[in-house]
N, C-alpha and C positions, 0 to 999 in steps of 0.2 A: 310656388316654392314646394319642393319635395319634402314631405314630412319625415322621410327616412334619413335625411341628412342631419347629422348632429350639429347643433349650434351652440354647444358649450364653449365657455371661454377657452381660448387656445393660447398656448405659450410657444413662442418661437424657440426652437431648440436645434441642435445638431447632434443627433444620437445615431447609433448604428443598431439595427435590428436584423435578426435572421428571419427571412421570409421563406416558407416552404409551401409549395403548391403541388397538388396532385401526386404526392409521393416522390417528387423530384428532390434532388439535393438542395438543402437550404442555401440561400444566397444572401449576402449582406446587402442591405439597403439603407440609405440615409433617411432618417426621420427629420422632416423640416419643421413641423409643428405638431403639438400634442395636446389633447384634452383628455378628460377622464373617460370619454366615450368614443374617441376617434383620433386619427392622425393623418397627416399628409406625408407621403414618402416619395422618394425618387422612383420613377417607373422605368427601371431598366429591364423589366421582365415582360413588358407589354401586357398588362393586366386587362381583364375583361370585366365590365360592370356586372355585378351579381356573383362574381367568383368568390369562393371562400378560400382563405389562406390560413396558415398557421404562423403566428408571429411570436418570436421570442425577443424580449426587449429588457435589458437591464437585469434586475433580480426578480422580475415578474415571471412566474411559470408560463410555459407556452400556452397560448390561447388562440381561438379562432377569431378571425376578423373577416368582414365582407367588404369587397371593393364597391364603393358607391359612385365613384366617378374616376375617369382616367383620361387625361389629355395633356398635351405639351410636356411630356416627360415626367409628369407627376401623377400620383394616384391618391385618392381619398379613401381611407379605411374607416369603417364603423365597427365598434366593439359591442358585443352582446351584453357586456356587463362593465361596470366601472373599473378602471385600472388605477392602481396606486401610483401616482405620478412620481413620488419620491423614489419608490422602488424601480420604476422604469428608467430613472436617470442614473441609477447606480451602474458601475461597470459590469458587463456580462462576465460571469465566471467561466473559466475553462474547466471542462471535465476531462481529467486525465484518465487514460485507460488503466484498468486494474490488471496487473500481471499475475497470472495464476499458473506459472510453470517453474520448474526447477526448484531451487532452494527458497525462492521468494514466495512460493505458494503458501507456506505456513508461517511467514514472517509475522503476521498479525495475530496468529493463534495464541491465546494466553496459556494453552495447555501443551504447547509444543515442548519437546524434549530439548533441553539445553545441554550442550556438551562442553 
């Protein structure tokens, strides 16, 4: 048995996470099960064992994960630190772009001149 594979208690889930690898555009992947130190995700990116990826899941800030196995359209990820499972299950927030042009550029400025 490989000691690097996390054997923490896993919860069956269906969550979506953003996975980024090697500076490529992040891709949505489905998380099938989750523990505080790892996850099983759908492998639609053809992961390579040992590869490091950046994972964004729920309300958890982006963090690195290592691919510990990949087979039959699934991949196992190991986390370097414990992840808050409740935060991981929350919906991922969308970041809206900030507009800084025209009259909207000073809209939030408390010292703007009002006419």
